[in-house]
A tleap script that builds the chain and sets N, CA, C and O, in Angstrom:
source leaprc.protein.ff14SB
mol = sequence {
  NGLY LEU VAL ARG PHE CYS VAL GLU GLU ILE
  ARG ASP ALA ASP SER SER ASP LYS PRO THR
  ASP GLN THR ILE LEU GLN TYR THR PHE ASP
  LEU LEU ALA GLU LEU CYS LYS PHE CYS PRO
  PRO VAL PHE ASP HIE LEU ASN LYS LEU LEU
  VAL THR PRO GLU THR ASN VAL ASN PHE GLY
  THR PHE ILE ASP LEU ALA THR ARG HIE LEU
  VAL ALA SER THR MET PHE LEU ARG VAL VAL
  ILE LEU SER THR GLN ARG PHE GLN ARG ASN
  GLY LEU TYR THR LYS ASN ARG PRO CYS ARG
  LEU HIE GLY PHE ILE SER ASP CPRO
}
set mol.1.N position { 79.782 103.545 71.376 }
set mol.1.CA position { 78.808 102.803 72.098 }
set mol.1.C position { 78.654 103.334 73.529 }
set mol.1.O position { 79.150 104.406 73.876 }
set mol.2.N position { 77.969 102.565 74.317 }
set mol.2.CA position { 77.647 102.958 75.678 }
set mol.2.C position { 78.882 102.997 76.582 }
set mol.2.O position { 78.990 103.869 77.444 }
set mol.3.N position { 79.806 102.065 76.391 }
set mol.3.CA position { 81.023 102.059 77.207 }
set mol.3.C position { 81.823 103.331 76.938 }
set mol.3.O position { 82.295 103.983 77.869 }
set mol.4.N position { 81.970 103.671 75.689 }
set mol.4.CA position { 82.697 104.895 75.332 }
set mol.4.C position { 82.008 106.137 75.904 }
set mol.4.O position { 82.666 107.048 76.406 }
set mol.5.N position { 80.676 106.160 75.822 }
set mol.5.CA position { 79.909 107.262 76.385 }
set mol.5.C position { 80.212 107.420 77.881 }
set mol.5.O position { 80.427 108.532 78.363 }
set mol.6.N position { 80.226 106.295 78.609 }
set mol.6.CA position { 80.510 106.340 80.052 }
set mol.6.C position { 81.913 106.872 80.320 }
set mol.6.O position { 82.100 107.721 81.192 }
set mol.7.N position { 82.891 106.381 79.581 }
set mol.7.CA position { 84.276 106.835 79.766 }
set mol.7.C position { 84.374 108.338 79.511 }
set mol.7.O position { 85.014 109.061 80.276 }
set mol.8.N position { 83.743 108.803 78.442 }
set mol.8.CA position { 83.797 110.229 78.113 }
set mol.8.C position { 83.025 111.075 79.128 }
set mol.8.O position { 83.454 112.184 79.449 }
set mol.9.N position { 81.904 110.577 79.636 }
set mol.9.CA position { 81.154 111.304 80.655 }
set mol.9.C position { 81.970 111.435 81.942 }
set mol.9.O position { 81.975 112.490 82.575 }
set mol.10.N position { 82.653 110.369 82.321 }
set mol.10.CA position { 83.500 110.402 83.521 }
set mol.10.C position { 84.633 111.395 83.314 }
set mol.10.O position { 84.936 112.194 84.200 }
set mol.11.N position { 85.252 111.343 82.155 }
set mol.11.CA position { 86.327 112.288 81.838 }
set mol.11.C position { 85.819 113.725 81.875 }
set mol.11.O position { 86.456 114.598 82.465 }
set mol.12.N position { 84.677 113.968 81.246 }
set mol.12.CA position { 84.145 115.327 81.160 }
set mol.12.C position { 83.655 115.847 82.502 }
set mol.12.O position { 83.762 117.043 82.775 }
set mol.13.N position { 83.126 114.979 83.334 }
set mol.13.CA position { 82.641 115.399 84.653 }
set mol.13.C position { 83.784 115.935 85.500 }
set mol.13.O position { 83.595 116.842 86.310 }
set mol.14.N position { 84.951 115.379 85.311 }
set mol.14.CA position { 86.095 115.807 86.108 }
set mol.14.C position { 86.828 116.994 85.486 }
set mol.14.O position { 87.514 117.732 86.193 }
set mol.15.N position { 86.692 117.185 84.181 }
set mol.15.CA position { 87.479 118.224 83.522 }
set mol.15.C position { 86.730 119.543 83.334 }
set mol.15.O position { 87.310 120.517 82.855 }
set mol.16.N position { 85.459 119.587 83.703 }
set mol.16.CA position { 84.707 120.835 83.511 }
set mol.16.C position { 85.079 121.848 84.586 }
set mol.16.O position { 85.665 121.504 85.612 }
set mol.17.N position { 84.729 123.094 84.331 }
set mol.17.CA position { 85.034 124.180 85.261 }
set mol.17.C position { 84.132 124.164 86.495 }
set mol.17.O position { 84.508 124.664 87.555 }
set mol.18.N position { 82.951 123.591 86.347 }
set mol.18.CA position { 82.023 123.538 87.488 }
set mol.18.C position { 82.396 122.396 88.430 }
set mol.18.O position { 83.100 121.473 88.020 }
set mol.19.N position { 81.951 122.439 89.655 }
set mol.19.CA position { 82.235 121.357 90.598 }
set mol.19.C position { 81.670 120.031 90.079 }
set mol.19.O position { 80.603 120.005 89.466 }
set mol.20.N position { 82.372 118.955 90.322 }
set mol.20.CA position { 81.955 117.639 89.856 }
set mol.20.C position { 80.682 117.215 90.577 }
set mol.20.O position { 80.620 117.241 91.806 }
set mol.21.N position { 79.680 116.829 89.820 }
set mol.21.CA position { 78.439 116.327 90.385 }
set mol.21.C position { 78.660 114.863 90.755 }
set mol.21.O position { 78.706 113.992 89.885 }
set mol.22.N position { 78.795 114.605 92.043 }
set mol.22.CA position { 79.107 113.258 92.527 }
set mol.22.C position { 78.022 112.246 92.173 }
set mol.22.O position { 78.322 111.078 91.926 }
set mol.23.N position { 76.765 112.684 92.146 }
set mol.23.CA position { 75.678 111.763 91.830 }
set mol.23.C position { 75.777 111.273 90.396 }
set mol.23.O position { 75.662 110.075 90.136 }
set mol.24.N position { 75.988 112.189 89.468 }
set mol.24.CA position { 76.129 111.819 88.058 }
set mol.24.C position { 77.360 110.942 87.870 }
set mol.24.O position { 77.318 109.944 87.151 }
set mol.25.N position { 78.447 111.318 88.515 }
set mol.25.CA position { 79.677 110.537 88.415 }
set mol.25.C position { 79.450 109.120 88.944 }
set mol.25.O position { 79.902 108.151 88.333 }
set mol.26.N position { 78.760 108.996 90.063 }
set mol.26.CA position { 78.499 107.669 90.629 }
set mol.26.C position { 77.592 106.852 89.710 }
set mol.26.O position { 77.855 105.670 89.487 }
set mol.27.N position { 76.545 107.449 89.181 }
set mol.27.CA position { 75.662 106.733 88.259 }
set mol.27.C position { 76.431 106.231 87.043 }
set mol.27.O position { 76.216 105.111 86.579 }
set mol.28.N position { 77.316 107.059 86.540 }
set mol.28.CA position { 78.076 106.679 85.352 }
set mol.28.C position { 79.055 105.554 85.668 }
set mol.28.O position { 79.159 104.599 84.898 }
set mol.29.N position { 79.770 105.647 86.777 }
set mol.29.CA position { 80.652 104.558 87.190 }
set mol.29.C position { 79.851 103.274 87.428 }
set mol.29.O position { 80.295 102.188 87.055 }
set mol.30.N position { 78.670 103.395 88.050 }
set mol.30.CA position { 77.840 102.218 88.315 }
set mol.30.C position { 77.362 101.571 87.013 }
set mol.30.O position { 77.356 100.346 86.895 }
set mol.31.N position { 76.966 102.380 86.050 }
set mol.31.CA position { 76.556 101.846 84.751 }
set mol.31.C position { 77.721 101.133 84.080 }
set mol.31.O position { 77.555 100.037 83.545 }
set mol.32.N position { 78.885 101.744 84.104 }
set mol.32.CA position { 80.073 101.123 83.526 }
set mol.32.C position { 80.374 99.796 84.222 }
set mol.32.O position { 80.753 98.823 83.570 }
set mol.33.N position { 80.209 99.758 85.528 }
set mol.33.CA position { 80.437 98.525 86.286 }
set mol.33.C position { 79.471 97.430 85.834 }
set mol.33.O position { 79.881 96.291 85.611 }
set mol.34.N position { 78.199 97.772 85.701 }
set mol.34.CA position { 77.209 96.772 85.280 }
set mol.34.C position { 77.490 96.258 83.874 }
set mol.34.O position { 77.289 95.077 83.591 }
set mol.35.N position { 77.948 97.125 83.007 }
set mol.35.CA position { 78.268 96.704 81.646 }
set mol.35.C position { 79.460 95.749 81.614 }
set mol.35.O position { 79.491 94.808 80.820 }
set mol.36.N position { 80.436 96.000 82.482 }
set mol.36.CA position { 81.686 95.231 82.472 }
set mol.36.C position { 81.645 93.949 83.294 }
set mol.36.O position { 82.458 93.049 83.081 }
set mol.37.N position { 80.712 93.859 84.224 }
set mol.37.CA position { 80.709 92.761 85.201 }
set mol.37.C position { 80.741 91.391 84.526 }
set mol.37.O position { 79.780 90.983 83.873 }
set mol.38.N position { 81.860 90.690 84.695 }
set mol.38.CA position { 82.072 89.323 84.214 }
set mol.38.C position { 81.820 89.169 82.716 }
set mol.38.O position { 81.466 88.082 82.261 }
set mol.39.N position { 81.993 90.221 81.960 }
set mol.39.CA position { 81.739 90.196 80.516 }
set mol.39.C position { 83.036 90.522 79.767 }
set mol.39.O position { 83.345 91.693 79.549 }
set mol.40.N position { 83.793 89.495 79.374 }
set mol.40.CA position { 85.090 89.736 78.725 }
set mol.40.C position { 85.050 90.653 77.502 }
set mol.40.O position { 85.941 91.493 77.372 }
set mol.41.N position { 84.067 90.545 76.593 }
set mol.41.CA position { 84.084 91.447 75.435 }
set mol.41.C position { 83.970 92.927 75.823 }
set mol.41.O position { 84.646 93.776 75.243 }
set mol.42.N position { 83.125 93.227 76.793 }
set mol.42.CA position { 82.967 94.619 77.227 }
set mol.42.C position { 84.212 95.067 77.988 }
set mol.42.O position { 84.675 96.197 77.834 }
set mol.43.N position { 84.743 94.170 78.807 }
set mol.43.CA position { 85.962 94.460 79.557 }
set mol.43.C position { 87.107 94.760 78.585 }
set mol.43.O position { 87.866 95.707 78.791 }
set mol.44.N position { 87.231 93.953 77.526 }
set mol.44.CA position { 88.262 94.182 76.513 }
set mol.44.C position { 88.059 95.519 75.808 }
set mol.44.O position { 89.020 96.242 75.543 }
set mol.45.N position { 86.808 95.842 75.506 }
set mol.45.CA position { 86.513 97.111 74.839 }
set mol.45.C position { 86.916 98.296 75.722 }
set mol.45.O position { 87.510 99.262 75.243 }
set mol.46.N position { 86.592 98.213 77.003 }
set mol.46.CA position { 86.997 99.267 77.936 }
set mol.46.C position { 88.514 99.367 77.990 }
set mol.46.O position { 89.064 100.468 77.966 }
set mol.47.N position { 89.186 98.243 78.060 }
set mol.47.CA position { 90.648 98.230 78.090 }
set mol.47.C position { 91.221 98.926 76.855 }
set mol.47.O position { 92.165 99.710 76.961 }
set mol.48.N position { 90.650 98.638 75.691 }
set mol.48.CA position { 91.123 99.274 74.453 }
set mol.48.C position { 90.868 100.779 74.462 }
set mol.48.O position { 91.709 101.556 74.010 }
set mol.49.N position { 89.717 101.188 74.973 }
set mol.49.CA position { 89.404 102.617 75.038 }
set mol.49.C position { 90.387 103.370 75.931 }
set mol.49.O position { 90.698 104.535 75.682 }
set mol.50.N position { 90.875 102.692 76.976 }
set mol.50.CA position { 91.775 103.358 77.917 }
set mol.50.C position { 93.234 103.330 77.485 }
set mol.50.O position { 94.077 103.946 78.137 }
set mol.51.N position { 93.544 102.641 76.417 }
set mol.51.CA position { 94.936 102.619 75.942 }
set mol.51.C position { 95.079 103.196 74.533 }
set mol.51.O position { 96.166 103.155 73.957 }
set mol.52.N position { 93.991 103.733 73.974 }
set mol.52.CA position { 94.061 104.366 72.663 }
set mol.52.C position { 93.749 105.850 72.799 }
set mol.52.O position { 92.971 106.239 73.670 }
set mol.53.N position { 94.339 106.675 71.957 }
set mol.53.CA position { 94.133 108.124 72.080 }
set mol.53.C position { 92.772 108.614 71.604 }
set mol.53.O position { 92.462 109.792 71.782 }
set mol.54.N position { 91.947 107.754 71.004 }
set mol.54.CA position { 90.687 108.227 70.426 }
set mol.54.C position { 89.699 108.790 71.448 }
set mol.54.O position { 88.880 109.639 71.096 }
set mol.55.N position { 89.756 108.343 72.693 }
set mol.55.CA position { 88.825 108.856 73.705 }
set mol.55.C position { 89.397 110.048 74.452 }
set mol.55.O position { 88.702 110.672 75.254 }
set mol.56.N position { 90.647 110.365 74.196 }
set mol.56.CA position { 91.317 111.489 74.852 }
set mol.56.C position { 91.359 111.316 76.376 }
set mol.56.O position { 91.346 112.295 77.122 }
set mol.57.N position { 91.408 110.069 76.818 }
set mol.57.CA position { 91.601 109.765 78.238 }
set mol.57.C position { 92.504 108.543 78.303 }
set mol.57.O position { 92.210 107.512 77.698 }
set mol.58.N position { 93.588 108.660 79.029 }
set mol.58.CA position { 94.484 107.517 79.104 }
set mol.58.C position { 94.235 106.721 80.375 }
set mol.58.O position { 93.509 107.153 81.270 }
set mol.59.N position { 94.842 105.572 80.430 }
set mol.59.CA position { 94.631 104.654 81.536 }
set mol.59.C position { 94.962 105.295 82.883 }
set mol.59.O position { 94.172 105.224 83.825 }
set mol.60.N position { 96.126 105.915 82.966 }
set mol.60.CA position { 96.551 106.530 84.222 }
set mol.60.C position { 95.602 107.613 84.690 }
set mol.60.O position { 95.300 107.703 85.880 }
set mol.61.N position { 95.132 108.430 83.775 }
set mol.61.CA position { 94.193 109.492 84.101 }
set mol.61.C position { 92.876 108.916 84.619 }
set mol.61.O position { 92.306 109.414 85.589 }
set mol.62.N position { 92.407 107.869 83.961 }
set mol.62.CA position { 91.143 107.252 84.355 }
set mol.62.C position { 91.239 106.624 85.750 }
set mol.62.O position { 90.337 106.798 86.569 }
set mol.63.N position { 92.320 105.899 86.022 }
set mol.63.CA position { 92.512 105.276 87.329 }
set mol.63.C position { 92.690 106.353 88.402 }
set mol.63.O position { 92.173 106.222 89.511 }
set mol.64.N position { 93.418 107.406 88.069 }
set mol.64.CA position { 93.580 108.514 89.014 }
set mol.64.C position { 92.233 109.144 89.354 }
set mol.64.O position { 91.958 109.461 90.511 }
set mol.65.N position { 91.403 109.322 88.341 }
set mol.65.CA position { 90.074 109.880 88.547 }
set mol.65.C position { 89.239 108.952 89.430 }
set mol.65.O position { 88.530 109.419 90.322 }
set mol.66.N position { 89.317 107.650 89.190 }
set mol.66.CA position { 88.565 106.689 89.996 }
set mol.66.C position { 89.030 106.701 91.448 }
set mol.66.O position { 88.209 106.568 92.355 }
set mol.67.N position { 90.318 106.858 91.681 }
set mol.67.CA position { 90.811 106.873 93.056 }
set mol.67.C position { 90.527 108.206 93.751 }
set mol.67.O position { 90.335 108.236 94.967 }
set mol.68.N position { 90.499 109.302 93.000 }
set mol.68.CA position { 90.156 110.594 93.603 }
set mol.68.C position { 88.677 110.687 93.964 }
set mol.68.O position { 88.298 111.418 94.880 }
set mol.69.N position { 87.850 109.946 93.245 }
set mol.69.CA position { 86.406 109.922 93.499 }
set mol.69.C position { 86.017 108.512 93.948 }
set mol.69.O position { 85.177 107.855 93.333 }
set mol.70.N position { 86.641 108.075 95.017 }
set mol.70.CA position { 86.510 106.693 95.475 }
set mol.70.C position { 85.068 106.316 95.838 }
set mol.70.O position { 84.632 105.200 95.555 }
set mol.71.N position { 84.352 107.211 96.443 }
set mol.71.CA position { 82.965 106.906 96.803 }
set mol.71.C position { 82.145 106.644 95.539 }
set mol.71.O position { 81.364 105.694 95.486 }
set mol.72.N position { 82.324 107.485 94.529 }
set mol.72.CA position { 81.561 107.342 93.285 }
set mol.72.C position { 81.977 106.108 92.486 }
set mol.72.O position { 81.153 105.519 91.786 }
set mol.73.N position { 83.232 105.717 92.581 }
set mol.73.CA position { 83.737 104.621 91.737 }
set mol.73.C position { 83.844 103.281 92.450 }
set mol.73.O position { 84.345 102.319 91.868 }
set mol.74.N position { 83.389 103.193 93.688 }
set mol.74.CA position { 83.554 101.966 94.468 }
set mol.74.C position { 82.989 100.735 93.760 }
set mol.74.O position { 83.669 99.711 93.682 }
set mol.75.N position { 81.777 100.812 93.250 }
set mol.75.CA position { 81.169 99.657 92.578 }
set mol.75.C position { 81.979 99.268 91.343 }
set mol.75.O position { 82.187 98.082 91.088 }
set mol.76.N position { 82.431 100.245 90.586 }
set mol.76.CA position { 83.246 99.957 89.407 }
set mol.76.C position { 84.541 99.241 89.802 }
set mol.76.O position { 84.919 98.250 89.178 }
set mol.77.N position { 85.212 99.736 90.825 }
set mol.77.CA position { 86.470 99.115 91.255 }
set mol.77.C position { 86.242 97.706 91.783 }
set mol.77.O position { 87.074 96.827 91.560 }
set mol.78.N position { 85.139 97.475 92.476 }
set mol.78.CA position { 84.808 96.113 92.932 }
set mol.78.C position { 84.608 95.179 91.756 }
set mol.78.O position { 85.096 94.049 91.762 }
set mol.79.N position { 83.892 95.650 90.748 }
set mol.79.CA position { 83.651 94.829 89.558 }
set mol.79.C position { 84.969 94.512 88.853 }
set mol.79.O position { 85.177 93.386 88.402 }
set mol.80.N position { 85.851 95.492 88.757 }
set mol.80.CA position { 87.148 95.251 88.123 }
set mol.80.C position { 87.912 94.171 88.887 }
set mol.80.O position { 88.482 93.266 88.278 }
set mol.81.N position { 87.927 94.263 90.210 }
set mol.81.CA position { 88.648 93.279 91.019 }
set mol.81.C position { 88.036 91.889 90.867 }
set mol.81.O position { 88.750 90.923 90.596 }
set mol.82.N position { 86.728 91.785 91.039 }
set mol.82.CA position { 86.075 90.481 90.956 }
set mol.82.C position { 86.148 89.882 89.551 }
set mol.82.O position { 86.368 88.681 89.395 }
set mol.83.N position { 85.966 90.713 88.542 }
set mol.83.CA position { 86.024 90.222 87.163 }
set mol.83.C position { 87.427 89.761 86.797 }
set mol.83.O position { 87.591 88.709 86.179 }
set mol.84.N position { 88.439 90.536 87.169 }
set mol.84.CA position { 89.805 90.136 86.815 }
set mol.84.C position { 90.200 88.855 87.534 }
set mol.84.O position { 90.938 88.040 86.981 }
set mol.85.N position { 89.714 88.664 88.772 }
set mol.85.CA position { 89.998 87.403 89.461 }
set mol.85.C position { 89.367 86.228 88.728 }
set mol.85.O position { 90.007 85.191 88.550 }
set mol.86.N position { 88.122 86.380 88.304 }
set mol.86.CA position { 87.459 85.301 87.552 }
set mol.86.C position { 88.159 85.060 86.217 }
set mol.86.O position { 88.388 83.913 85.831 }
set mol.87.N position { 88.498 86.135 85.518 }
set mol.87.CA position { 89.163 85.987 84.227 }
set mol.87.C position { 90.510 85.298 84.390 }
set mol.87.O position { 90.900 84.492 83.546 }
set mol.88.N position { 91.222 85.609 85.467 }
set mol.88.CA position { 92.516 84.986 85.717 }
set mol.88.C position { 92.343 83.494 85.987 }
set mol.88.O position { 93.097 82.678 85.457 }
set mol.89.N position { 91.362 83.134 86.802 }
set mol.89.CA position { 91.101 81.716 87.079 }
set mol.89.C position { 90.757 80.957 85.806 }
set mol.89.O position { 91.131 79.793 85.658 }
set mol.90.N position { 90.051 81.600 84.890 }
set mol.90.CA position { 89.651 80.961 83.642 }
set mol.90.C position { 90.722 81.064 82.553 }
set mol.90.O position { 90.517 80.592 81.435 }
set mol.91.N position { 91.858 81.676 82.875 }
set mol.91.CA position { 92.954 81.791 81.911 }
set mol.91.C position { 92.689 82.734 80.764 }
set mol.91.O position { 93.279 82.590 79.693 }
set mol.92.N position { 91.806 83.700 80.969 }
set mol.92.CA position { 91.445 84.622 79.898 }
set mol.92.C position { 92.588 85.565 79.539 }
set mol.92.O position { 92.860 85.803 78.362 }
set mol.93.N position { 93.250 86.096 80.556 }
set mol.93.CA position { 94.359 87.008 80.299 }
set mol.93.C position { 95.673 86.323 80.657 }
set mol.93.O position { 95.828 85.770 81.746 }
set mol.94.N position { 96.599 86.370 79.731 }
set mol.94.CA position { 97.916 85.760 79.906 }
set mol.94.C position { 98.966 86.759 79.467 }
set mol.94.O position { 98.644 87.885 79.089 }
set mol.95.N position { 100.225 86.345 79.518 }
set mol.95.CA position { 101.291 87.234 79.032 }
set mol.95.C position { 101.126 87.524 77.549 }
set mol.95.O position { 101.502 88.597 77.078 }
set mol.96.N position { 100.565 86.573 76.812 }
set mol.96.CA position { 100.341 86.779 75.375 }
set mol.96.C position { 99.068 87.585 75.099 }
set mol.96.O position { 98.904 88.141 74.014 }
set mol.97.N position { 98.190 87.644 76.064 }
set mol.97.CA position { 96.941 88.410 75.927 }
set mol.97.C position { 96.739 89.235 77.193 }
set mol.97.O position { 95.920 88.885 78.043 }
set mol.98.N position { 97.489 90.334 77.317 }
set mol.98.CA position { 97.429 91.126 78.551 }
set mol.98.C position { 96.194 92.027 78.602 }
set mol.98.O position { 95.563 92.313 77.585 }
set mol.99.N position { 95.877 92.457 79.804 }
set mol.99.CA position { 94.804 93.416 80.046 }
set mol.99.C position { 95.336 94.452 81.020 }
set mol.99.O position { 95.807 94.102 82.102 }
set mol.100.N position { 95.266 95.694 80.656 }
set mol.100.CA position { 95.815 96.760 81.496 }
set mol.100.C position { 95.086 96.855 82.835 }
set mol.100.O position { 95.720 97.051 83.872 }
set mol.101.N position { 93.753 96.718 82.819 }
set mol.101.CA position { 93.007 96.763 84.082 }
set mol.101.C position { 93.391 95.591 84.979 }
set mol.101.O position { 93.519 95.750 86.193 }
set mol.102.N position { 93.573 94.422 84.385 }
set mol.102.CA position { 93.995 93.247 85.156 }
set mol.102.C position { 95.382 93.486 85.736 }
set mol.102.O position { 95.627 93.145 86.893 }
set mol.103.N position { 96.282 94.058 84.970 }
set mol.103.CA position { 97.623 94.354 85.454 }
set mol.103.C position { 97.615 95.353 86.596 }
set mol.103.O position { 98.406 95.240 87.532 }
set mol.104.N position { 96.726 96.329 86.523 }
set mol.104.CA position { 96.620 97.329 87.586 }
set mol.104.C position { 96.191 96.682 88.907 }
set mol.104.O position { 96.730 97.004 89.966 }
set mol.105.N position { 95.238 95.788 88.838 }
set mol.105.CA position { 94.719 95.139 90.042 }
set mol.105.C position { 95.705 94.123 90.594 }
set mol.105.O position { 95.847 94.009 91.812 }
set mol.106.N position { 96.387 93.385 89.732 }
set mol.106.CA position { 97.242 92.301 90.205 }
set mol.106.C position { 98.660 92.720 90.535 }
set mol.106.O position { 99.395 91.947 91.149 }
set mol.107.N position { 99.073 93.931 90.143 }
set mol.107.CA position { 100.432 94.400 90.502 }
set mol.107.C position { 100.514 94.637 91.996 }
set mol.107.O position { 99.592 95.189 92.595 }
set mol.108.N position { 101.641 94.210 92.611 }
set mol.108.CA position { 101.789 94.407 94.062 }
set mol.108.C position { 102.028 95.860 94.414 }
set mol.108.O position { 102.173 96.195 95.590 }
savepdb mol mol.pdb
quit
């Protein structure tokens, strides 16, 4: 689907031999942010994509890429923070139902 496409585009933009096109990277992060914003099913799907080997991108690599390209990923990171705060208030993620992105944001 579209979330997987965004994850793979972000991965491929950083792994190619040519210089990373910041505009394309930013558009892709922004699209991913809009898809995930306050939407638990999409957020869960993204979480699953980042913890399974099928996309060939792991959670740590994806977060590292987002932090290395902070300008391009700012909107995505804001959405992750705001969404995880709302999900936490609503009791969506618990110890029995963890979310890796939520854990990344809430860890001290």
